[in-house]
C-alpha positions in Angstrom: 0.1 -23.9 44.8 -2.3 -21.2 43.8 -3.7 -19.0 46.6 -7.2 -19.8 45.4 -8.3 -23.2 44.3 -11.2 -25.7 44.4 -10.5 -28.4 47.0 -13.7 -30.3 46.9 -16.3 -30.8 44.1 -19.7 -32.6 44.5 -22.2 -33.4 41.8 -25.6 -34.7 42.4 -28.1 -35.9 39.6 -26.2 -33.8 37.0 -26.2 -35.0 33.5 -24.8 -38.6 33.4 -23.6 -38.3 37.0 -25.9 -39.8 39.6 -23.4 -38.6 42.1 -19.8 -37.8 41.9 -17.1 -36.5 44.3 -13.5 -35.2 43.9 -11.1 -33.9 46.4 -8.4 -31.7 44.9 -5.2 -30.3 46.1 -4.7 -27.1 44.1 -2.8 -28.6 41.2 -4.3 -28.8 37.7 -6.8 -31.5 37.1 -6.7 -33.7 33.9 -9.8 -35.8 33.0 -9.3 -38.4 30.5 -11.7 -41.0 29.1 -13.6 -42.0 26.0 -15.9 -39.7 24.3 -19.4 -39.6 25.9 -18.0 -40.6 29.2 -18.9 -37.2 31.0 -15.8 -35.2 31.0 -17.3 -32.1 29.4 -20.4 -32.6 31.7 -18.1 -32.2 34.7 -16.6 -29.0 33.3 -20.1 -27.8 32.6 -21.0 -28.4 36.2 -18.0 -26.2 37.3 -18.9 -23.6 34.9 -22.3 -23.1 36.7 -20.4 -21.6 39.6 -20.4 -18.4 37.6 -23.2 -16.0 36.5 -24.9 -17.1 33.3 -25.9 -20.5 31.9 -22.7 -22.4 31.8 -20.4 -23.4 29.1 -23.1 -25.0 26.9 -25.7 -22.3 27.7 -28.3 -25.1 28.2 -31.6 -24.5 29.9 -31.3 -25.3 33.6 -34.3 -27.7 33.4 -32.4 -29.9 31.1 -29.3 -30.5 33.3 -30.8 -33.1 35.6 -29.8 -36.8 35.4 -32.9 -38.4 33.7 -32.6 -41.8 35.5 -32.7 -40.3 39.0 -35.5 -37.8 38.5 -33.9 -35.7 41.3 -33.0 -32.0 41.2 -29.4 -31.5 40.0 -26.9 -29.8 42.3 -23.3 -28.7 42.1 -21.2 -27.8 45.2 -17.6 -26.8 45.7 -15.3 -25.7 48.4 -13.1 -22.8 47.4 -9.7 -22.3 49.3 -9.3 -18.5 49.3 -6.7 -16.2 51.1 -9.4 -15.4 53.5 -10.3 -19.2 54.2 -12.5 -21.6 52.7 -15.9 -20.8 51.1 -18.6 -23.4 50.2 -20.7 -22.5 47.2 -23.6 -24.6 45.8 -26.0 -24.1 43.0 -28.9 -26.3 41.9 -32.2 -26.4 40.2 -35.5 -24.9 41.3 -39.0 -26.2 40.7 -39.6 -23.1 38.5 -36.9 -24.1 36.0 -34.3 -21.6 37.2 -31.5 -22.2 39.8 -30.6 -21.2 43.3 -27.2 -20.3 44.9 -26.1 -20.9 48.4 -22.8 -19.5 49.9 -21.6 -20.9 53.2 -25.0 -22.5 53.8 -27.0 -19.2 53.3 -29.1 -18.3 50.2 -27.3 -15.7 48.1 -29.0 -12.5 47.3 -27.9 -12.6 43.5 -26.2 -15.0 41.3 -23.4 -12.6 40.9 -22.3 -13.1 44.6 -20.4 -16.3 43.5 -18.0 -13.9 41.7 -16.7 -12.5 44.9 -14.9 -15.7 45.4 -14.2 -17.2 42.1 -14.0 -16.2 38.4 -14.2 -18.7 35.5 -13.0 -18.7 31.9 -13.4 -21.7 29.4 -12.5 -22.9 26.0 -14.5 -25.7 24.3 -14.3 -27.4 20.8 -17.6 -25.5 19.9 -15.5 -22.3 19.9 -13.0 -23.4 17.4 -15.1 -21.8 14.6 -15.5 -18.5 16.5 -13.7 -16.3 14.0 -15.4 -17.7 11.0 -18.8 -18.2 12.5 -21.8 -15.9 12.9 -21.6 -12.6 14.7 -23.8 -13.8 17.4 -21.2 -16.3 18.6 -18.4 -13.6 18.8 -20.8 -11.3 20.8 -21.5 -14.2 23.2 -17.8 -14.9 23.6 -17.1 -11.2 24.2 -19.9 -10.9 26.8 -18.6 -14.0 28.6 -15.2 -12.3 28.9 -16.8 -9.1 30.0 -18.8 -11.0 32.7 -15.7 -12.4 34.1 -14.6 -8.8 34.7 -18.0 -7.3 35.6 -20.3 -10.0 37.0 -23.4 -7.8 36.6 -22.8 -7.6 32.8 -24.5 -11.0 32.3 -27.8 -9.5 33.8 -27.5 -6.3 31.7 -27.2 -8.6 28.5 -30.2 -10.6 29.5 -32.3 -7.6 30.4 -31.5 -5.9 27.1 -32.4 -9.1 25.1 -35.7 -9.5 27.1 -36.5 -5.8 26.3 -35.6 -6.2 22.6 -38.0 -9.2 22.3 -40.7 -7.2 24.0 -40.2 -4.4 21.5 -40.4 -6.7 18.5 -43.7 -8.0 19.8 -45.1 -4.7 20.5 -44.2 -3.5 16.9 -46.0 -6.6 15.5 -49.0 -5.8 17.5 -49.1 -2.1 16.5 -48.9 -1.2 20.3 -49.6 2.3 21.7 -46.5 4.6 20.9 -46.4 5.5 24.6 -45.8 1.9 25.6 -42.9 1.8 23.0 -41.5 5.1 24.3 -41.3 3.6 27.8 -39.9 0.3 26.6 -37.3 1.9 24.3 -36.2 4.0 27.3 -35.5 0.9 29.3 -33.9 -0.8 26.4 -31.5 2.2 25.9 -30.4 2.1 29.5 -29.5 -1.5 29.2 -27.9 -1.0 25.8 -25.6 1.9 27.1 -24.5 -0.2 30.1 -23.5 -3.1 28.0 -22.0 -1.2 25.1 -19.6 0.7 27.4 -18.8 -2.4 29.4 -17.7 -4.1 26.1 -15.8 -1.2 24.9 -14.0 -0.7 28.2 -13.1 -4.5 28.5 -11.8 -4.4 24.9 -9.6 -1.4 25.6 -8.2 -3.0 28.8 -7.6 -6.4 27.1 -5.9 -4.6 24.1 -3.5 -2.9 26.6 -2.8 -6.1 28.4 -1.8 -7.8 25.1 0.3 -5.0 23.9 2.1 -4.7 27.1 3.3 -8.3 26.9 3.3 -9.0 23.2 7.0 -9.6 23.0 6.8 -12.5 25.7 3.7 -14.1 24.3 4.0 -17.8 23.4 0.8 -17.6 21.4 -0.3 -15.4 18.6 -1.7 -11.8 19.8 -5.1 -10.6 18.9 -6.2 -7.1 18.0 -9.7 -6.5 18.9 -12.4 -3.9 17.9 -16.2 -3.5 17.6 -17.9 -2.7 14.3 -19.6 0.7 14.4 -22.7 1.0 16.5 -23.9 3.9 14.4 -23.2 3.9 10.7 -23.4 7.6 10.2 -22.1 9.3 13.4 -19.9 8.8 16.4 -21.0 7.1 19.7 -21.6 9.8 22.4 -19.1 9.7 25.1 -21.6 9.6 28.1 -24.3 7.1 29.0 -27.0 9.7 29.1 -25.9 10.8 25.5 -25.9 7.4 24.1 -29.3 6.6 25.6 -30.8 9.6 24.1 -29.3 8.7 20.6 -30.6 5.1 20.9 -34.2 6.3 21.9 -34.3 8.7 18.9 -33.0 6.1 16.4 -35.5 3.4 17.6 -38.4 5.8 17.5 -37.6 6.8 14.0 -37.1 3.2 12.8 -40.3 1.7 14.1 -42.0 1.5 10.6 -38.8 -0.3 9.1 -38.4 -2.5 12.1 -42.1 -3.5 12.0 -41.8 -4.5 8.3 -38.6 -6.4 9.0 -40.0 -8.1 12.1 -37.0 -7.3 14.1 -34.9 -4.4 15.5 -32.5 -3.6 12.8 -29.9 -1.5 14.8 -28.5 -1.7 18.3 -25.9 -3.4 20.3 -27.2 -6.7 19.3 -26.0 -6.2 15.8 -22.5 -5.2 16.7 -19.8 -7.6 15.7 -16.3 -8.3 17.5 -13.6 -8.1 14.8 -10.3 -9.9 15.6 -6.9 -9.5 13.7 -3.9 -11.7 13.9 -1.6 -9.0 15.2 1.7 -10.5 14.2 0.5 -11.1 10.6 -1.9 -8.1 10.3 -4.7 -10.3 8.7 -8.2 -11.0 10.0 -8.3 -14.1 12.3 -10.7 -15.7 10.0 -8.2 -16.1 7.3 -5.7 -17.9 9.5 -5.2 -21.7 9.3 -7.2 -23.8 11.9 -4.1 -24.2 14.0 -3.4 -20.7 14.0 -7.0 -19.9 14.9 -6.9 -22.3 17.9 -3.6 -20.7 19.1 -5.0 -17.3 18.7 -8.0 -18.2 20.7 -5.8 -19.9 23.5 -3.6 -16.6 23.6 -6.7 -14.5 23.9 -8.0 -16.5 26.8 -4.6 -16.4 28.6 -4.3 -12.7 28.1 -7.9 -12.2 29.5 -7.1 -14.2 32.5 -4.1 -12.0 33.3 -6.3 -9.0 32.9 -9.0 -10.4 35.2 -6.1 -11.1 37.8 -4.9 -7.5 37.5 -8.3 -5.8 37.6 -10.0 -7.9 40.2 -7.2 -9.5 42.3 -8.9 -12.9 41.7 -7.0 -15.3 39.1 -9.7 -17.2 37.2 -10.0 -20.8 37.1 -9.7 -22.1 33.5 -11.8 -24.9 32.0 -10.1 -26.2 28.9 -12.1 -28.9 27.1 -10.2 -31.1 24.6 -7.5 -28.4 24.6 -4.5 -30.6 23.7 -5.8 -32.4 20.8 -5.2 -29.7 18.2 -2.0 -28.2 19.6 1.5 -29.5 18.6 3.9 -30.6 21.3 5.6 -27.1 21.4 2.3 -25.4 21.8 1.2 -27.8 24.5 4.4 -27.2 26.4 3.8 -23.5 26.0 0.3 -23.7 27.3 1.3 -25.6 30.3 4.1 -23.3 31.0 1.6 -20.3 30.7 -0.9 -21.9 33.0 1.9 -22.4 35.6 2.8 -18.7 35.3 -0.8 -17.7 35.9 -0.7 -19.3 39.2 -4.1 -20.8 38.6 -5.9 -24.1 38.9 -7.0 -25.4 35.5 -9.3 -28.3 34.7 -8.4 -29.9 31.3 -10.1 -32.9 29.3 -8.9 -35.2 26.6 -9.2 -38.7 25.3 -5.6 -39.5 25.3 -3.6 -39.3 28.5 -0.3 -39.1 26.7 -1.1 -35.5 25.6 -0.7 -34.4 29.1 2.5 -36.3 30.0 4.4 -32.9 29.9 2.6 -31.8 33.0 4.2 -34.5 35.2 3.4 -34.1 38.9 1.9 -30.6 38.3 -1.5 -32.2 37.7 -3.8 -34.7 39.3 -5.2 -37.2 36.8 -8.8 -38.7 36.8 -10.2 -41.3 34.6 -13.9 -40.8 33.7 -16.1 -43.8 32.5 -19.8 -43.6 32.3 -20.2 -40.8 34.8 -17.9 -42.4 37.4 -14.6 -41.0 38.4 -11.3 -42.8 39.5 -8.0 -41.2 40.2 -5.3 -42.6 38.0 -2.1 -41.2 39.6 -0.3 -38.1 40.7 1.9 -37.6 37.7 
């Protein structure tokens, strides 16, 4: 049994759940049922126990159960080495969300990360390596946030300042206003850039150290250059100065383009299939899926090593595109992590190899029923 696991989960007026309750014992949880039953909705509810907008990135005001008209809420009891912790989150009248820990209002969303970390894979991520760069940046930022919870806020603050700059350029605003805004942007940009590069360096080291024992393909990661004509300064202050100078000089071009043409929001995550030395985008569909699974497992090991908290894994429809050998390797890797994993699928047979290592729950029309202990 892992030393940290979800023991109780409660949903209220969330998506297609009017109300739902699960009592868990630390084993993996397998959710099966037809498409549209609410399996992914339950994983999404759990994903909101982390900073950010959850695995679907949906606006908080859209998460409520339309029939009930009540505010949505998600609550969980987390068993930790220091004792149980109750964490709850739910909607606010302003369209945001609140967090409570052991009955008291949390000062920040990031406080949840003191007790649990979360990683997830969903079918929408299957095209990650062939899709647009924005998808890969979001994926990378999610990984970084699992290591550094404040990273999510840095990304949001940078994006907000970026939108403001584009608007001020369109309005031909006073250059002094742009100076001040670009200084704010540069501070957020430096923080998120160095957080990304630091996370990639540690993840690369984690993969390299265990590449001989990996059951899944290994990834080599890198970022495309932030500057096309010069190296990135080694210090935050130096990078901020470079960015401010670049943005001040490019105001005319950016105004014509209607957007900011350079900055961390234009950087791409490059992924190579290490064993074959080819870009991940050129691999088969099965290879890309296995590469993505291997990347998440490696990052889970890194989070454990760096934070002392083994992340929970939310794996949506994970088994459908893995052959029996890969499924067995995945289940063995999850056991080796010593974590609790929540998995979904339409076919219970795909999870037979887990045997008694998993609780099994059937989902139908937003209702949960336990179907056996393996």
